[in-house]
C-alpha atoms as one frame of an Amber mdcrd trajectory, in Angstrom:
protein
 -35.857  12.268 -28.877 -35.104  12.551 -25.191 -31.710  11.234 -24.136 -31.056
   9.937 -20.642 -29.092  12.214 -18.300 -25.360  11.697 -18.467 -25.117  10.391
 -22.045 -21.695  11.307 -23.387 -20.793  12.668 -26.817 -19.574   9.302 -28.148
 -22.804   7.519 -27.220 -24.903  10.336 -28.698 -22.885  10.255 -31.939 -23.385
   6.490 -32.247 -27.145   6.870 -31.853 -27.326   9.522 -34.571 -24.611   8.354
 -36.984 -25.749   9.394 -40.501 -24.086   6.307 -42.010 -26.609   4.086 -40.297
 -29.685   6.293 -40.133 -32.588   4.152 -41.142 -31.155   1.083 -39.477 -32.614
  -0.253 -36.256 -30.758  -1.818 -33.372 -32.767  -4.252 -31.258 -31.635  -5.646
 -27.926 -33.458  -8.669 -26.569 -32.762 -11.596 -24.258 -30.948 -14.490 -25.910
 -33.965 -16.759 -25.403 -36.089 -14.314 -27.423 -33.938 -14.618 -30.561 -35.728
 -17.635 -32.094 -39.139 -15.955 -31.861 -37.721 -12.699 -33.222 -36.042 -14.519
 -36.125 -39.270 -16.364 -36.946 -41.221 -13.111 -36.892 -38.717 -11.262 -39.111
 -38.489 -14.041 -41.675 -35.506 -15.327 -43.587 -35.170 -12.595 -46.203 -31.891
 -11.228 -44.833 -33.314  -7.985 -43.451 -31.765  -8.617 -40.022 -28.546  -9.957
 -38.524 -27.414 -10.915 -35.048 -24.250  -8.856 -34.447 -23.296  -9.572 -30.869
 -24.337  -9.797 -27.279 -24.193  -7.862 -24.032 -21.955  -9.355 -21.391 -21.081
  -8.380 -17.834 -17.712  -6.785 -17.319 -15.794  -3.582 -17.851 -17.705  -0.940
 -19.782 -16.109  -0.311 -23.151 -16.967   0.448 -26.747 -16.258  -2.337 -29.239
 -16.151  -1.667 -32.944 -17.866  -4.353 -34.974 -17.454  -4.532 -38.735 -19.955
  -6.499 -40.770
């Protein structure tokens, strides 16, 4: 794995958190969600957990 220059410790820890190893985070445009959902099927193996928005950079904790 090659990390981009300037990644901080918090971001690196999130990427390699052992509690979620094996999971996969996918970012895609909102308009791509229907096609992605159709491709993944309805068996509950994926969830939409949020969205990227413009504004102040910050880390938000999301509990599922």
